[in-house]
C-alpha positions in Angstrom: 231.8 21.5 56.1 229.9 24.5 57.4 226.2 24.9 56.5 226.9 27.8 54.1 229.3 25.8 52.0 226.9 22.8 52.1 224.0 25.0 50.8 226.3 26.5 48.2 227.4 23.0 46.9 223.8 21.8 46.9 222.6 24.8 44.8 225.4 24.2 42.3 224.4 20.6 42.1 220.7 21.5 41.5 221.7 24.0 38.8 223.8 21.5 37.0 221.1 18.9 37.2 218.5 21.3 35.9 220.8 22.3 33.0 221.4 18.6 32.1 217.6 17.9 32.1 217.0 20.8 29.7 219.6 19.6 27.2 217.9 16.2 26.7 215.1 17.9 24.6 216.2 18.6 21.0 213.9 21.2 19.4 212.8 20.9 15.8 210.3 22.9 13.7 207.9 21.3 11.2 205.2 22.9 9.0 202.5 21.1 7.0 198.8 20.7 6.6 197.0 18.9 9.4 195.7 15.4 8.6 194.0 14.6 12.0 193.5 16.1 15.4 192.9 13.3 17.9 191.8 14.5 21.4 192.5 12.1 24.3 190.4 11.5 27.4 193.1 13.0 29.6 192.8 16.4 27.8 196.0 15.8 25.9 195.8 15.4 22.1 197.7 14.2 19.0 198.2 15.9 15.7 199.2 14.2 12.5 200.2 15.8 9.3 199.8 15.1 5.6 203.5 14.2 5.4 205.7 12.7 8.1 209.0 14.4 8.8 212.0 12.2 9.5 213.0 14.3 12.5 210.0 12.9 14.5 211.0 9.5 15.9 207.4 8.2 16.3 207.0 4.7 14.8 203.3 5.4 13.8 202.3 6.2 10.2 201.4 9.0 10.0 203.7 10.2 12.8 202.0 11.3 16.0 202.8 14.7 17.5 201.7 14.7 21.1 200.6 17.7 23.1 200.7 16.6 26.8 200.1 18.7 29.9 203.1 18.7 32.1 205.5 17.6 29.3 207.9 19.9 27.5 206.6 22.9 29.4 202.9 22.5 28.4 200.3 23.8 30.8 196.6 23.1 30.9 195.8 26.5 29.3 198.6 26.0 26.8 197.1 22.7 25.7 193.7 24.2 25.3 195.1 27.1 23.2 197.1 24.6 21.0 194.0 22.4 20.5 192.1 25.5 19.3 195.0 26.4 17.1 195.3 22.9 15.6 191.6 22.7 14.9 191.5 26.1 13.4 194.4 25.2 11.0 192.6 22.0 10.1 189.2 23.6 9.4 190.8 26.5 7.5 193.1 24.3 5.4 196.1 26.3 6.6 199.5 25.0 7.4 200.4 24.4 11.0 203.9 24.9 12.3 204.8 23.0 15.4 207.9 23.1 17.6 208.6 19.6 19.0 211.0 17.5 20.9 212.8 15.4 18.3 214.7 13.4 20.9 211.6 11.6 21.9 209.3 9.0 20.1 206.3 11.0 21.3 207.5 14.1 19.4 206.0 16.4 22.2 204.9 19.8 20.9 205.1 22.9 23.0 204.3 25.7 20.4 202.2 26.1 17.3 201.7 28.8 14.6 199.1 28.9 11.7 200.6 29.9 8.4 199.4 30.4 4.8 
């Protein structure tokens, strides 16, 4: 096989593998009042809500929604922004909407919105 075909086949394989990895995350949305915001030593943090949605597979009670740098597309700056957003919602008594991976027991969050 010549080098051009080999590179072409390798690129197709990488694209298929990347597409498969993306499909393992199942996105769900949840909105509720924040019960706790629990910062971790690593810079990651956990949010819990007044109610626990069934879509989150976490075994904890209340269910833990994790914001983790390097997981589900979250960057360091994104985690900092989401921590500020979660704390603002908590202090203001506003509902927080999170987008999370419902195919994981960590219910990893990658976006948040404060609502009335």
